[in-house]
N, C-alpha and C positions, 0 to 999 in steps of 0.2 A: 884375561889371560892367566893369572896367578891361580885362578880357579882351578884349571885344568891339572896343576900339579898336585892338587889335593884329592883328585878325582878318586872315588871308591873308596876313600879313606874310612867311610861310614856304611855298615850294612844297612838295609831298610827298616824304616822305623816300627814296621808292623810285623810282625811275627808270621811265618809263612810255613805251609805244609809241605812236606818232603816229595819231591816227584818222584817218578819212577827211576830204578837206577840206571845210570847212562855209563857209557865207556869210560875208561879210566882217560885222565887228561894228563898234559906234560908235567912232570915234577916242578919244573922251573916257572911254570904258570902257578901251581900250587903254593910254591915257597912264595911267589910275590904277593898272591892274595893273602897268606899268613902274614907277611909283612905289614901290608896295609890295612888288615883288619885284627889286629890283637883282641884276643877273647875278651880281657878283662875290661878294657875301656870302652869296645862296642857293647858289650851287653851292660855295663854300668849306665852307659848314656841312655840306651832304651829304656831300661827299667827305670831309671830316674823319671824320663819323660813320662812314662806309663803312671808313675806313682803319684807325680803332681797332678797329672790329668784326673786321674780318679779320685783324688782328694778334692778337686775342684767340683766334681760331679757331684760326689757326696755331700760336699757342703752346699749344695743348691738343690737337692733332691728332696722332695716332700716325703717319701718313703723312709729314706735313710735317715732324716731328720727325726722322724716319729720313733725310729729303733734307737737313734742315739740318746734321745729323751727317756725312753724306756731301760737302756741298757747302756750307761756312759761307757766309753771305751769302744763301744762295738765297731763304730766306721772306721778308726783307726786299725783294728785289728783285721777287718775285711780287706781292707786296701792292703796291707802288709802281707797277707797272705796269698792274695792274689798277685801280688808284685814277686814273690817267692815261684808261684806255677809259672809266671811269664818269664824269669829269670831259667827256670828248667828247661822250658819249651824253647829258647833261644839257643841255649848250649846245646840241647839234643838236635837241633837243627843245622847247626853251624856246619858241620861235615858236608851235608848236601848242598848247601848255599855257597860255601866256598868253591865246590866243583864248579858249578854254575858261572861263577865270577871267573874261576881259573879257564874253563873254555872262553869265556869272552876274550880273555887276554891272548891265550894261545892262537886263537882264529886271527887276530890283528897286529902280533907283534912276533919278530923273530926270536930264536933263543938269544941272539946278540943282544937284541934290543931290550928284551925283558930282564938279562943281566944288568943293562945299564940302569932301569929302572929299579932294581934290587939294590945295586950299589948306592944310588940316590936315597932311596927311602930308607936305606939300612943305616946311613951316617948320622951322625949325632944331629945335624940340621934336618935331615928327613924324620928321623924319629920324634923331634920337637914339633913339627909339622903335624905330624899324625896325632900324636899326643894333645895338641892344642886344637885341632878339627874336633876330635871328640869331645872335648870339654867346651868349646863353644857351640857346637850343633845343638839347635834348638829347634825341636819338632812341637813345642808345645801349642804355638798357633793352629799347627795342621789338627792337630789330637782335639783343639776345641771347635775346630770347624767342623770334624765327623762328630763331637758330641752333639752337636745342633743338628747336624744331618747326617745319620747313621747311614744312609743310601750314598754318600759320597765316595768317589774313588780317589785314588792318589794318582794325580798326574805327572808327567813330567817336568812341568813348570813348577809342581809343589817340590819337587827334588832338587830343580835349579834354584830355587828361591832359597831353600835352607841351605844349601852349599855356598851360596852367593852372600848370605848374611854372616855365616861362619866365617868365610875366607876374609871378608872385610874386617873383622874384628883381629883375625890372626895378624894380617900385614901390619897392622898399626901397631903390634906389640913385640914384631920381630927385632932381634939384636941386629947388628950392622954385619956380623957375620954370616948370620942365618940368610939375611937378605941378599948378601954377597953370593952364597952357594945357591941360592933359589936362581940368581940371575945368571949365573954360571950354566945351570943345568939347564934354563930357559934358551940359551943358545944351540942347544943339541938337537939334532933331527928328531929324535926320539920322542921330544917335547911336543913337536909339531905334530906326532901322530897321535900323542895323548891327547892333546887339545880336539884334533878332528874327531876323536872318539867320543869326547864328552857326552853329545847327544844320544848315542847310543847307550852309554852306560846308564844315563838317566831313565831312559825307556825301559831297560832291562829292571833297574831299580824298582821303577813304579810298577811293572809287570808283577813283580815278586810280592811287592807291598800287598797288592791287590788279591792275591790269591787267598783262597779260604782256609783256615786251619781248624778244621772240626776238633781234633784234639786240645788244643789249646782252649777252643770254647769251653768244652767239658772240663778241662782241668781248672780254670777261672770259675766256672759254677760250682764245681765241688770244694773248690777253696773257700769261696764265700759262705755256702752252705754249711760248711765244716764250722765255720765261726758264728754263725746264726744258732747252730745245735748247741754249741759250747756255752754261748751267752745266755740263751733263753731256755735250754732245755727241751727245746722242740724240734722236731724236722723242719726244714725250709718249707713253708707254704702253710704249714699247721699253725703258725703263730698269728 
């Protein structure tokens, strides 16, 4: 039940392509999404996960190991450059993704209900819950699974498992005041609707995570190639 309180506090762990422009969404829904998805913590969480996963790949990949032997420091530089490309792409995609989440909330919650959600998640207890969610959310197992099988798809169950794991950690560390605020909110009708919407939100997150992002693919490749050229003095593929 408590998992639903933290619903959608995190953007998808995989960056996504911007869909075609859509009609404007309700301002109150956009405000709620902004509260639930603060740019800094969300972007930092995804970049941290990407960086950790890429370092694991680099450490076990024979081609990268050979490059590292010939050009010490190149592996870390490649990962750092790719992480910066990832960060830029995430920030560029935020407005589009925020509108998609805002439409989700606008279709399911009345203006009064959204106002209730904004009040709770903007409170000191709500803000601490959101911050803790981003700090605890761990997509590394998912990234490692995809590294082993690049054809895998993010599923609703993947999203649910990550949220559950993060929420379990958060609950055990909550203060008495925050736990009390959470329990009071859990008695409200809007909480019931948040709980009921959980599955649909997980489906949306999985859908977004699985969308291709050719712009990001190109940016990551260019970032890696730029480092390789800097270290080796050769264009990628020529070394």
